[in-house]
C-alpha positions as MATLAB code, in Angstrom:
seq = 'XXXXXXXXXXXXXXXXXXXXXXXXXXXXXXXXXXXXXXXXXXXXXXXXXXXXXXXXXXXXXXXXXXXXXXXXXXXXXXXXXXXXXXXXXXXXXXXXXXXXXXXXXXXXXXXXXXXXXXXXXXXXXXXXXXXXXXXXXXXXXXXXXXXXXXXXXXXXXXXXXXXXXXXXXXXXXXXXXXXXXXXXXXXXXXXXXXXXXXXXXXXXXXXXXXXXXXXXXXXXXXXXXXXXXXXXXXXXXXXXXXXXXXXXXXXXXXXXXXXXXXXXXXXXXXXXXXXXXXXXXXXXXXXXXXXXXXXXXXXXXXXXXXXXXXXXXXXXXXXXXXXXXXXXXXXXXXXXXXXXXXXXXXXXXXXXXXXXXXXXXXXXXXXXXXXXXXXXXXXXXXXXXXXXXXXXXXXXXXXXXXXXXXXXXXXXXXXXX';
ca = [
      12.927  -11.231   22.858;
      13.578  -14.937   22.258;
      10.982  -16.808   20.191;
      10.616  -20.305   18.793;
       8.356  -20.656   15.763;
       7.152  -24.235   15.430;
       6.378  -26.093   12.200;
       6.104  -23.127    9.852;
       6.109  -23.417    6.080;
       8.541  -20.828    4.738;
       7.469  -18.918    1.621;
      10.452  -16.795    0.646;
      11.973  -17.249   -2.792;
      15.233  -15.643   -1.629;
      15.624  -18.120    1.237;
      17.385  -21.513    0.943;
      14.484  -22.862    3.021;
      11.763  -21.788    0.580;
       8.737  -24.129    0.572;
      10.113  -26.125    3.506;
       8.423  -26.637    6.876;
      10.845  -25.771    9.666;
      11.233  -24.602   13.236;
      12.772  -21.124   13.514;
      14.682  -19.923   16.568;
      14.949  -16.162   17.062;
      17.129  -14.589   19.740;
      17.275  -10.841   20.331;
      15.656  -10.188   16.981;
      18.054  -12.350   14.968;
      17.311  -15.715   13.333;
      19.765  -18.038   15.089;
      18.716  -21.446   13.804;
      16.376  -23.006   11.246;
      15.906  -26.764   11.452;
      13.355  -29.553   11.119;
      12.916  -29.732   14.893;
      14.342  -27.365   17.506;
      13.772  -28.376   21.123;
      12.557  -25.752   23.535;
      14.998  -26.347   26.360;
      14.901  -22.887   27.934;
      11.166  -22.190   28.131;
      11.129  -19.896   25.110;
       8.008  -18.131   23.915;
       6.545  -20.501   21.285;
       4.478  -19.521   18.270;
       2.230  -22.346   17.066;
      -0.731  -22.234   14.729;
      -2.619  -24.610   12.476;
      -1.276  -24.364    8.919;
       1.293  -21.776    9.987;
       3.191  -20.093    7.156;
       5.860  -17.404    7.323;
       7.354  -14.992    4.807;
       9.418  -11.858    4.692;
       7.604   -8.969    6.323;
       4.912   -7.477    4.097;
       5.094   -3.944    2.715;
       2.379   -1.441    1.710;
       3.263    1.604   -0.400;
       0.091    3.654    0.238;
      -1.444    3.922    3.705;
      -3.350    6.858    5.182;
      -4.069    7.304    8.882;
      -5.246   10.649   10.181;
      -2.858   11.924   12.785;
      -2.012   14.763   12.931;
      -5.292   16.579   12.446;
      -7.751   13.751   11.848;
      -7.172   11.520   14.872;
     -10.859   10.583   14.949;
     -10.223    8.599   11.744;
      -7.098    6.807   12.915;
      -4.189    7.570   15.220;
      -0.686    6.540   14.259;
      -0.443    4.138   17.193;
      -3.708    2.351   16.380;
      -2.882    2.448   12.688;
       0.446    0.722   13.264;
      -1.256   -1.856   15.469;
      -3.742   -2.484   12.657;
      -0.935   -2.822   10.122;
       0.991   -5.283   12.275;
      -2.021   -7.476   13.005;
      -2.706   -7.400    9.254;
       0.785   -8.794    8.555;
       2.691   -5.654    7.604;
       6.143   -4.857    8.956;
       6.640   -1.762    6.772;
       4.163    0.857    5.609;
       4.487    4.105    3.676;
       2.168    6.711    5.158;
       0.665    9.392    2.923;
       0.990   13.135    3.641;
      -2.783   13.856    3.672;
      -2.796   15.078    7.263;
      -3.483   18.448    8.866;
      -0.968   19.996    8.682;
       0.224   18.298    5.520;
       3.554   16.456    5.797;
       5.477   19.053    3.789;
       8.532   19.848    5.960;
      11.159   18.107    8.067;
       9.346   18.853   11.338;
       6.190   16.995   10.313;
       8.239   14.091    8.935;
      10.051   13.889   12.272;
       6.717   13.985   14.108;
       5.446   10.973   12.148;
       8.697    9.078   12.710;
       8.685    9.848   16.426;
       5.070    8.762   16.859;
       6.000    5.405   15.340;
       9.227    5.040   17.345;
       9.911    1.626   18.888;
       6.860   -0.041   17.329;
       6.919   -3.482   15.744;
       5.857   -1.869   12.442;
       8.236    0.472   10.599;
       6.565    3.681    9.454;
       8.017    5.509    6.455;
       6.552    8.961    5.673;
       5.878   10.145    2.142;
       6.515   13.877    2.044;
       4.263   16.178    0.051;
       5.758   17.260   -3.263;
       4.415   20.808   -2.966;
       3.753   23.006    0.043;
       0.403   22.144    1.585;
      -0.093   19.854   -1.454;
      -1.562   22.822   -3.306;
       0.659   22.471   -6.386;
       2.132   25.992   -6.306;
       5.533   25.810   -4.604;
       7.930   22.911   -4.236;
       8.145   21.581   -0.678;
      11.375   21.051    1.278;
      12.213   17.758   -0.411;
      15.852   17.375    0.597;
      15.242   18.391    4.219;
      12.352   15.918    4.428;
      14.507   13.129    3.032;
      17.158   13.869    5.650;
      14.456   13.498    8.314;
      13.229   10.161    6.976;
      10.854   10.760    4.047;
      11.196    7.989    1.441;
       9.350    9.633   -1.479;
       7.505   12.821   -2.413;
       4.002   13.216   -3.790;
       0.731   15.055   -3.227;
      -1.692   12.300   -2.223;
      -4.617   11.951   -4.659;
      -3.893   15.493   -5.849;
      -2.644   15.877   -9.395;
       0.254   18.187  -10.271;
      -1.565   20.434  -12.732;
       1.470   22.536  -13.649;
       3.768   20.398  -15.826;
       6.703   22.703  -15.102;
       6.348   21.948  -11.386;
       6.740   18.221  -12.049;
       9.641   18.909  -14.418;
      11.474   20.917  -11.760;
      10.751   18.308   -9.094;
      12.125   15.474  -11.223;
      15.256   17.483  -11.988;
      15.827   18.655   -8.418;
      15.249   15.254   -6.800;
      18.054   13.723   -8.864;
      20.541   15.628   -6.684;
      19.766   13.295   -3.771;
      18.295   10.270   -5.592;
      14.761   11.230   -4.574;
      11.658    9.434   -5.803;
       8.807   11.580   -7.137;
       5.168   10.448   -7.094;
       2.572   11.907   -9.442;
      -1.125   11.141   -9.008;
      -2.553   10.245  -12.438;
      -5.518   12.513  -13.057;
      -5.997   15.407  -15.448;
      -8.386   17.493  -13.356;
      -9.918   19.486  -16.185;
     -10.938   16.235  -17.899;
     -12.123   14.656  -14.639;
     -14.164   17.777  -13.889;
     -16.699   17.161  -11.124;
     -16.826   13.431  -11.774;
     -17.020   11.115   -8.773;
     -17.265    7.617  -10.314;
     -16.149    5.880  -13.483;
     -17.660    7.426  -16.613;
     -19.488    4.541  -18.220;
     -22.898    2.941  -18.480;
     -23.403    2.687  -14.720;
     -22.679    6.358  -14.071;
     -25.265    7.295  -16.693;
     -27.906    4.940  -15.241;
     -27.308    6.214  -11.712;
     -27.159    9.884  -12.657;
     -23.665   10.313  -11.205;
     -21.022   12.481  -12.852;
     -18.229   10.364  -14.335;
     -14.441   10.463  -14.436;
     -13.382    9.201  -17.875;
     -10.409    6.890  -18.358;
      -8.939    9.650  -20.501;
      -8.310   11.780  -17.403;
      -5.880    9.195  -16.065;
      -4.272    8.329  -19.369;
      -3.586   11.920  -20.468;
      -1.875   12.701  -17.174;
       0.280    9.574  -17.320;
       1.270   10.286  -20.929;
       2.260   13.832  -19.942;
       4.240   12.649  -16.930;
       6.104   10.052  -18.975;
       7.079   12.669  -21.567;
       8.398   14.835  -18.742;
      10.325   11.916  -17.252;
      11.895   11.158  -20.636;
      13.008   14.791  -20.856;
      14.306   15.227  -17.311;
      15.514   11.802  -16.251;
      15.078   10.946  -12.586;
      12.797    8.487  -10.853;
       9.008    8.503  -11.063;
       6.383    6.386   -9.316;
       2.767    6.584  -10.500;
       0.392    5.394   -7.771;
      -2.849    3.475   -8.230;
      -3.443    2.909  -11.920;
      -7.009    1.998  -12.855;
      -7.327    1.735  -16.663;
      -6.229   -0.653  -19.384;
      -4.500    2.035  -21.450;
      -2.626    3.261  -18.386;
      -1.080   -0.191  -18.000;
      -0.012   -0.150  -21.647;
       1.517    3.319  -21.290;
       3.652    2.126  -18.360;
       4.632   -1.034  -20.207;
       5.775    0.973  -23.229;
       7.693    3.439  -21.032;
       9.563    0.631  -19.299;
      10.426   -0.873  -22.676;
      11.987    2.496  -23.593;
      14.137    2.353  -20.466;
      12.407    5.062  -18.436;
      12.888    4.791  -14.672;
       9.203    4.468  -13.777;
       7.275    2.228  -11.417;
       3.592    2.078  -10.555;
       1.049    0.553   -8.209;
      -2.566   -0.560   -8.199;
      -5.139   -0.561   -5.421;
      -6.397   -4.005   -4.461;
      -9.986   -2.791   -4.910;
      -9.387   -2.124   -8.609;
      -8.182   -5.716   -8.975;
     -11.233   -7.349   -7.433;
     -14.158   -4.959   -8.003;
     -15.741   -3.087  -10.912;
     -18.095   -0.133  -11.115;
     -20.991   -2.582  -10.893;
     -20.443   -2.325   -7.121;
     -21.772    1.248   -6.981;
     -25.292    0.437   -8.178;
     -26.794    0.537   -4.668;
     -25.045    3.841   -3.802;
     -22.989    2.289   -0.992;
     -20.499    5.045   -0.196;
     -17.820    2.543    0.853;
     -17.365    2.004   -2.887;
     -16.696    5.693   -3.485;
     -12.935    5.536   -3.862;
     -10.103    7.103   -5.832;
      -9.188    6.030   -8.366;
     -12.779    5.033   -9.164;
     -13.731    1.430   -9.739;
     -13.624    0.844  -13.495;
     -14.974   -1.723  -15.979;
     -14.371   -5.456  -16.294;
     -12.044   -4.771  -19.244;
      -9.941   -2.428  -17.130;
      -9.880   -4.888  -14.231;
      -8.642   -7.688  -16.504;
      -5.877   -5.453  -17.889;
      -4.788   -4.552  -14.359;
      -4.639   -8.237  -13.404;
      -2.512   -8.923  -16.470;
      -0.280   -5.988  -15.589;
       0.295   -7.405  -12.120;
       1.056  -10.877  -13.457;
       3.508   -9.758  -16.151;
       5.345   -7.322  -13.862;
       4.251   -4.076  -15.508;
       2.623   -3.093  -12.207;
       5.231   -3.114   -9.450;
       3.147   -2.839   -6.269;
      -0.307   -3.789   -5.056;
      -1.459   -1.537   -2.239;
      -4.348   -1.629    0.215;
      -4.748    2.145   -0.371;
      -5.921    2.120    3.246;
      -7.901    5.298    3.950;
     -10.003    5.541    7.115;
     -12.943    7.951    6.947;
     -15.156    8.596    9.984;
     -18.774    7.594    9.675;
     -20.325   11.064    9.379;
     -18.463   11.564    6.106;
     -19.554    8.201    4.712;
     -23.100    7.835    6.017;
     -24.434   10.609    3.749;
     -25.559   10.990    0.140;
     -23.168    9.450   -2.375;
     -22.421   12.793   -4.058;
     -21.208   14.335   -0.796;
     -19.438   11.354    0.785;
     -15.660   11.455    1.035;
     -13.505    9.085   -0.980;
     -11.779    6.141    0.624;
     -11.921    2.607    1.989;
      -9.823    0.914    4.621;
      -7.883   -2.068    3.331;
      -5.029   -3.241    5.567;
      -7.112   -5.925    7.271;
      -8.525   -7.354    4.039;
      -5.814   -7.055    1.356;
      -4.214  -10.446    1.988;
      -7.499  -12.351    1.991;
      -8.657  -10.484   -1.107;
      -5.477  -11.077   -3.114;
      -5.258  -14.679   -1.956;
      -8.719  -15.222   -3.423;
      -7.575  -14.348   -6.953;
      -3.851  -15.266   -7.036;
      -1.810  -18.184   -5.746;
      -0.389  -17.689   -2.269;
       3.153  -17.609   -3.693;
       2.129  -14.802   -6.066;
       0.491  -12.888   -3.234;
       3.585  -13.080   -1.041;
       5.706  -11.804   -3.922;
       3.303   -8.910   -4.455;
       3.392   -7.973   -0.765;
       7.168   -8.141   -0.401;
       8.657   -6.955   -3.702;
       9.939   -3.527   -4.767;
      10.936   -2.334   -1.281;
      14.240   -1.110   -2.656;
      12.394    1.388   -4.874;
      11.598    3.302   -1.695;
      15.016    2.776   -0.121;
      13.882    0.025    2.230;
      16.181   -2.942    2.885;
      15.300   -6.335    1.477;
      14.942   -9.069    4.090;
      15.172  -12.840    3.891;
      14.458  -15.764    6.183;
      17.867  -17.257    6.830;
      20.191  -17.897    9.735;
      22.076  -14.823   10.885;
      19.515  -12.396    9.452;
      17.381   -9.921   11.346;
      13.906  -11.338   11.868;
      11.383   -9.372    9.814;
       8.684  -12.001    9.446;
       4.966  -12.181    8.716;
       2.972  -15.110   10.103;
      -0.180  -16.194    8.285;
      -2.591  -18.986    7.393;
      -3.278  -18.985    3.635;
      -6.204  -21.422    3.675;
      -8.619  -19.995    6.254;
     -11.852  -18.909    4.535;
     -14.198  -16.484    6.276;
     -16.692  -13.674    5.809;
     -15.113  -10.280    6.389;
     -17.117   -8.340    8.980;
     -16.539   -5.456   11.374;
     -15.262   -8.006   13.888;
     -12.231   -8.430   11.627;
     -11.498   -4.690   11.676;
      -8.980   -3.170   14.084;
      -9.086    0.258   12.437;
     -10.962    3.015   14.237;
     -12.980    3.702   11.078;
     -15.017    0.868    9.556;
     -15.449    2.122    5.984;
     -14.470   -1.055    4.137;
     -15.644   -1.765    0.603;
     -15.159   -5.479    1.319;
     -17.542   -5.827    4.262;
     -19.558   -9.002    3.735;
     -17.082  -10.446    1.221;
     -15.716  -13.973    1.505;
     -11.935  -13.850    1.857;
      -9.316  -16.586    1.831;
      -6.324  -16.353    4.143;
      -5.619  -14.551    7.399;
      -2.599  -12.789    8.797;
      -1.663  -13.980   12.276;
       0.877  -11.324   13.155;
       4.479  -10.240   12.734;
       7.917  -10.506   14.282;
       9.911   -7.347   13.658;
      12.171   -4.949   15.544;
      12.703   -7.665   18.178;
       8.970   -7.622   18.955;
       6.168  -10.145   18.546;
       2.717   -8.870   17.597;
      -0.020  -11.523   17.391;
      -3.786  -11.553   17.032;
];
């Protein structure tokens, strides 16, 4: 496909054209020319938009769909369409399917379902069989089939020896291990943050300690074994400090945070809206501020949408019984762009790809076109009309967001709203 992008401001700190407004000519998926003005002499497909900006393709390290097993929540095809229209060229999909992605066959199924789409799908394989924490899954075979990391989604590894063995074994093929940060015996039957609001509402709480104990344990194990560890979705101030200290010691650890924990606190749960029932739970203002600082100083490596579609019958019930999760692909850019500068947001959505073995891209002549198109200034109220996902369980419904994705160019395909 041949495309001419007109008058786009390039935001890409690795590009020689960073912060310049240029025309971009793409032929057969490759950037052929970047110049002030490129004439359309051969009736090329043109992309024009008010206040058009472009960057490297965005990346999300924690996305859940449903297929296989929960197609009513989200199919892979519709999920990839949602991701692309939300500005993402690459997503990591979690193994919380039925059956769980715990062998090479299920990894291949996910890859095949996403074949020849504009969005690249990268499966995360389960760390243990059926994500039940008892037996190590087929990590090497899954990597050979396309898995980029291994972790049991939102399911803590209770047995420390299991994590020790996984970290040791994965070093044989440079595998990345994920460990969800929750000590289950401390968390107990908690469903929200343990603080003043949980007491007022009569809801069982998950204390910060549950997250911090698990992270401290995992970091001790990493120091003993070596290897590579990624801790997804931090939510507490002390957790950020633990990661910061571990990095200062030279441990090979990275971490992420959910966008919801950067913009919301547990004050959101006071009306029992089940869209705010998420994992990790929304915490206090102090925790939120520490997470923001951790993002800004580089302690936190990735910000994720933590996109998790849940069908309405599992959300439109009493808070205690509702399932955890909120969709987030469609709203993450507008949410982040409301609290950070656009340049910071683009960095957050494009950095750390190499941690998961994904190639870095840049906007320059001769490079493959992996580009996100967006308008950073558009302000709007986020409603169901902005949602492409099959499920509509968004914690940000009714929020005012700043900035909209327009689409992507990737894999020699153009996907536009």
